[in-house]
N, C-alpha and C positions, 0 to 999 in steps of 0.2 A: 420251468413251465408250471404255470398256476395250477393249484389244486382246486380252483373254483370252475365249475362247468355244469352244464345241463345235460342230461342224458334223456333222449326222447325217442319213442317209438310210435308209429301209427299202424292201425289196422284199416284196410279199405274194404268197402262193400262190394266193389266190382272192378273191373279193368280200368276205369277211368280214375286217373291220378288225384282227382279232386274229391273222391268219394270216401273221405275219412268217416269211419264209424266208431273208432275208439282212439283216444290219445292216452299215452302213458308217459309221465314226465318225472324225473328225478333231479333235484337241485342239490348240488354238492358244494359246500363252502368250506374251505380249509380242511379238505378231506373227509368231511362229515356230512351225511345226508341231513338236510335241513327241510326239504319239502318233497312230499309225493303227491302226484296228482294223477288220478285215473278218471276219465271221463268218457262215457258213452256219448256218441255224436250222431244226430239224425243227418245222413247224407242226402244230397239233393233227391227229391221226390221219394225219399226213403226206399230206394230201389237196390236190391241185392242180387248177386248172381250166386247160384247154389254152390258152385265150386269155392268160392270165398267163404260162404257159410261153413262148409266143410273144414275149412282151414281153421277158422278162428271160433266158430260157434255162435257168433253174433247174428241175430235175425232182425228183420223189419219190426217184428213185434218188440224186440228189446229196445229199439231206438224211436218208436213212434212217438214217444212224449219226450225225447231227449232235445236239448238244445242243438242248434245248427252249429257250424264251425265259426261263423262270424261271433256268435255270442261266447264260445269257448275261447276264442282268441283273446278276448278282453281279459281272461284269467291268466293265460299262459305267456302273452306276448313279453311282459317284463323278464321272464326267465330265459328268453331267446334274444331279443333285440340287445345288440352289442355285447353278447356273451360268447363263450366257446359252447358250442353245441356239438354233442357226440351222439352218433346213431350208428348201430351195426348195419352194414350196407347202406349207409347213409347217401353216399354219392350216387348209387343207383336207384334207390327207392325213397327213403324218408325225406331227404331235402328236396327232390323234385316234387314229391307229394305235398309238402308244405307250400312251396312256391306255387304250384298248379291250383291248390285249394285257395290261396289268398287271391290269386288272379281270378278265380271263378267268382269270388265274393267282391271283385273289384278293390281289393285292399293292396296296398303297397307292401312288397316284402321287406322285412328289416334287414339291417346289415348284422352279420354274425360271422364268427370263424367256425368253419365246418372241419369236424374230425370224424374220421370213420374207422370203428374198431375192426371191421372186416379188412380194410387196406392195412391196418397195422399187423394183424395176426394172420390173415390170409386163411382163414378157416370159418366154417359156418358157425352160427351161434350155439346151436345144441352140441356140436362137438367140443367147443371151448368151454362151455359149461361143465360138460363131463370131465374134460381134462383139469380144470381148474376147481372142480367140486363146488359150483355155483348152482343153487336152486334155480329151476327153470320151469314155469308153466307156459312153455312155447306157444306164441301167438296171442298171449294175453299182453296187451301193450305195456302195462306197468311191470309186469315180470320181465319182459324183454328189455325195457329201459333200465330196470334195476340190474340185469345182468351185464348190459352194456356199461353201466356206470362201474360196476365192479371190475370189468376188464380194463376199462380206461384207467381207473385208480391204480390197478396192478402195473399197467403200462407205465404210468408216470412216477410210480414210487418203488416198484418192485416188491410190494408187500401184498399178500394175497387178499386180505379182508378189508372191505370199506367199512369205516366205522359209522354206525347208524346212531 
């Protein structure tokens, strides 16, 4: 199994899967972190549900001047297209969020290999981070992506720490 992959996490502004408000991305090559990206994203109409603000703390004021996802996609596409992409609960959340968001912006989804650390470990991210002593600021997209990268690294190498 290759030690090159992209770990990704999305936070959304509300219940619509295309409402990305934050992207966190970690690129790992040869078992080392080579790129970290954290971007706030202005969701469509910059519309938020209070319940989601309570989860991640991102508000419409935070994203009023942020780029929309179509603009962010230009920066992150190469880390996803034809790559192994890992997300925690990716099959149920992150991968459908990406696909629905690309559809919303009339953009074709890329081909990529999907891996899910929830399916591998069968535990939630916070519990796994406690178990493996991985720092986590839960529901910050970059922190969640970094934790996911650590867990996937452990899965493929059986060593606990990802080299940065």
